C-alpha positions in Angstrom: 0.0 0.0 0.0 1.8 3.2 -1.1 1.7 5.9 1.6 1.5 9.5 0.4 2.9 11.8 3.1 3.7 15.4 4.0 6.9 15.8 5.9 6.7 18.9 8.1 8.3 20.3 11.2 7.0 22.2 14.2 9.9 24.1 15.8 12.3 21.6 14.4 10.3 18.6 15.6 10.1 16.4 12.4 6.5 15.3 11.7 5.2 13.0 9.1 1.5 13.6 8.2 -0.4 10.9 6.4 -4.1 11.4 5.7 -6.1 8.2 5.4 -9.6 9.6 5.9 -10.6 8.4 2.4 -10.2 4.7 3.3 -9.8 4.6 7.1 -6.8 2.4 6.6 -5.0 0.9 9.6 -1.5 2.3 10.3 1.5 0.2 9.2 3.0 -2.4 11.6 5.7 -1.2 14.0 8.6 -2.5 11.9 7.4 -0.5 8.9 6.9 2.6 11.0 10.5 2.2 12.3 11.8 1.9 8.7 9.8 5.0 7.8 11.2 6.9 10.8 14.8 6.1 9.8 16.0 8.7 7.3 18.2 6.0 5.7 15.3 3.6 4.8 12.4 6.1 4.8 11.5 9.8 4.9 12.6 10.1 8.6 10.6 11.6 11.4 10.3 12.0 15.1 6.5 11.5 15.2 3.9 10.2 12.7 0.4 11.7 12.6 -2.0 9.2 11.1 -5.2 11.0 10.2 -8.4 9.1 10.1 -12.1 10.1 10.0 -13.5 12.0 13.0 -15.3 10.1 15.7 -17.6 13.0 16.6 -19.9 15.0 14.3 -18.3 18.4 14.8 -14.6 17.4 14.4 -12.7 17.8 11.2 -10.7 14.6 11.7 -9.2 12.3 14.2 -5.6 11.2 14.5 -3.2 8.7 16.0 0.4 9.4 17.0 3.4 7.1 16.6 7.0 7.6 17.6 9.9 6.7 15.3 10.5 3.5 17.2 7.0 2.3 16.2 5.4 2.9 19.6 2.0 4.6 19.8 1.5 7.5 22.1 -1.3 9.7 23.2 -0.5 13.2 22.1 1.9 15.5 20.1 1.5 19.2 20.3 3.9 20.0 17.4 2.3 17.3 15.4 -1.1 18.7 16.0 0.0 22.1 14.7 1.3 20.4 11.5 -2.0 18.5 11.1 -3.9 21.8 11.4 -1.6 23.5 8.9 -2.1 20.5 6.5 -5.9 20.6 6.7 -6.3 24.4 7.0 -7.8 24.7 3.6 -10.8 22.7 4.8 -11.5 25.0 7.8 -12.6 28.2 6.0 -10.7 30.1 8.6 -12.6 28.6 11.5 -11.3 26.9 14.6 -10.5 23.3 13.7 -11.6 20.5 16.1 -9.9 17.1 16.2 -10.5 13.9 18.1 -7.2 12.7 19.5 -6.2 9.7 21.7 -6.0 12.2 24.6 -9.4 13.7 23.9 -10.8 16.7 22.0 -8.3 19.4 20.9 -8.7 22.5 18.9 -6.4 24.5 16.5 -6.6 27.8 14.6 -4.3 29.7 12.3 -3.1 33.1 13.3 -2.6 36.1 11.1 1.2 35.9 11.5 1.3 32.4 10.1 1.7 30.6 13.4 -0.7 27.9 14.6 -2.2 27.9 18.1 -3.6 24.8 19.6 -5.8 24.0 22.7 -4.1 21.1 24.4 -6.7 20.6 27.1 -6.2 20.7 30.8 -3.2 19.2 32.5 -3.5 16.4 35.0 -1.6 16.3 38.2 -3.0 13.3 40.1 -0.4 10.5 40.1 -3.0 7.9 38.9 -3.8 10.1 35.9 -0.2 10.6 34.8 0.4 7.7 35.6 3.1 8.0 38.2 3.7 5.9 41.3 3.4 8.2 44.4 1.5 7.9 47.7 0.1 11.5 47.4 -0.1 14.3 44.9 2.7 16.9 45.1 4.2 19.8 43.2 7.6 18.0 43.5 8.7 14.4 44.0 12.1 12.9 45.0 13.2 10.1 42.7 16.2 7.8 42.7 18.0 7.5 39.4 21.6 6.5 38.5 22.6 6.6 42.2 21.3 10.1 42.7 18.2 11.6 44.3 16.6 14.1 42.0 13.8 16.6 42.6 11.2 16.4 39.7 7.7 17.5 38.7 5.4 14.9 37.2 2.2 15.6 35.3 0.3 14.7 32.2 -0.4 16.7 29.1 -2.3 13.9 27.5 1.0 11.9 27.9 3.3 11.5 30.9 5.9 14.1 31.6 8.8 14.5 34.0 10.3 18.0 34.5 13.8 18.5 35.9 15.4 21.9 36.6 19.0 22.3 35.6 21.6 25.2 35.9 22.2 25.2 32.1 20.3 23.2 29.5 23.4 23.0 27.3 25.3 21.1 30.1 22.4 18.8 31.1 23.2 15.1 31.0 20.3 14.4 28.6 22.0 11.3 27.1 22.1 9.5 30.5 19.3 11.0 32.6 16.8 11.2 29.7 16.4 7.4 29.1 16.9 6.6 32.8 13.9 8.9 33.8 11.8 8.1 30.7 12.0 4.3 31.6 11.9 4.7 35.4 9.7 2.2 37.3 7.7 5.0 38.8 6.4 5.9 35.3 4.7 2.7 34.3 3.9 3.9 30.8 7.2 5.8 30.4 7.6 9.6 30.3 8.9 12.5 28.2 11.7 14.1 30.2 12.1 17.9 30.2 15.4 19.6 31.2 14.4 23.1 32.2 16.1 26.4 33.1 13.8 29.2 34.1 15.4 32.5 33.1 12.6 34.8 34.2 8.9 34.7 35.0 8.0 34.6 31.3 11.0 32.9 29.7 12.6 29.5 30.0 15.1 27.2 28.1 14.2 23.5 27.5 15.6 20.3 26.1 13.3 17.2 25.9 14.1 13.5 25.8 11.0 11.8 24.3 10.1 8.2 25.1 10.3 6.3 21.8 12.1 9.0 19.9 15.1 10.2 22.0 16.1 13.8 22.3 14.2 16.0 19.7 14.7 19.6 18.6 11.3 20.4 20.2 8.4 18.8 22.1 5.1 20.6 22.3 3.6 18.7 25.2 7.0 19.0 26.9 7.0 22.7 26.6 3.4 22.8 28.0 4.5 20.5 30.9 7.5 22.7 31.7 5.4 25.9 31.8 2.4 24.4 33.7 4.5 22.8 36.4 6.3 26.2 36.9 3.0 28.1 37.0 1.6 25.7 39.6 4.6 26.4 41.8 4.2 30.2 41.3 7.5 30.5 39.4 6.0 31.5 36.0 3.5 33.9 34.6 0.4 32.9 32.6 2.2 33.2 29.2 5.8 32.0 28.7 8.2 31.9 25.8 9.9 28.5 25.7 13.3 28.4 23.9 14.0 24.9 22.5 16.9 23.8 20.3 14.6 24.0 17.3 13.2 27.4 18.0 10.6 29.1 20.2 7.0 28.3 21.2 4.7 30.2 23.5 2.7 28.4 26.2 -0.2 30.0 28.0 -2.2 28.7 31.0 -4.5 30.6 33.2 -4.5 28.0 36.0 -6.6 25.1 37.2 -9.9 24.6 35.3 -8.4 26.2 32.1 -6.8 24.6 29.0 -3.2 25.0 28.0 -2.6 26.8 24.7 0.5 26.1 22.6 1.5 28.5 19.8 4.3 28.0 17.3 5.2 27.4 13.6 4.3 24.5 11.4 6.2 24.3 8.1 6.2 22.0 5.1 9.6 20.3 4.3 8.7 18.0 1.5 6.1 15.6 0.2 6.3 12.1 -1.3 5.2 8.5 -1.4 6.7 5.7 0.7 6.5 2.1 -0.7 6.4 -0.4 2.2 
């Protein structure tokens, strides 16, 4: 089955968009997805957005999300922006609604060309992340590689761990990233954010994503880094997040409100992959 794709990026996060609404086709098997994700044997990507027909009457489409290792995950903020950009011609300038594995999300194009997406409300209860802890807290102590680290844990549709570091450039992402992402206290794994707060409305961030490794940007990771900082009173309601691939803006008005993620979504190329 030839697979026609759009290869895009959101703040450097490489996204492959495949629209199968016309036939509701099932996604490829994990081995084929891994070959597609490898730039040697396929187009190469960090996340694959597999678009299928909407499951609710007022949504434009639904989607599933796969990492480059073939694993399926619940959400991808940069991928959602790319999907919105790819389907923008069908929206007539209106807010686009999508059915995602993590629930209903929304997106709209801004006059400056960026895309802003409603990522829903964050979840802090350990059982909802999921994360093994006796009680909910803003911070948790966790043992990793012989050290005790102080982390935040929350869900933005997928599990996140946020660790503060003196300088993101010097953070030991290669060792601590996979160790935290696969830690026993995260039964479904986690994306791991290495954060430096520069001011109340600016932070630097690197993210190690489960199933993809370190990426140039992670939309849900940016949301988690800002939301956890807001919940501790460290950040304002709108924060510029500087990632290796560029900048996104995350806005959150607090409990009971959704998180908004704003950034670019650009086409790199298009083609057909023959499994």
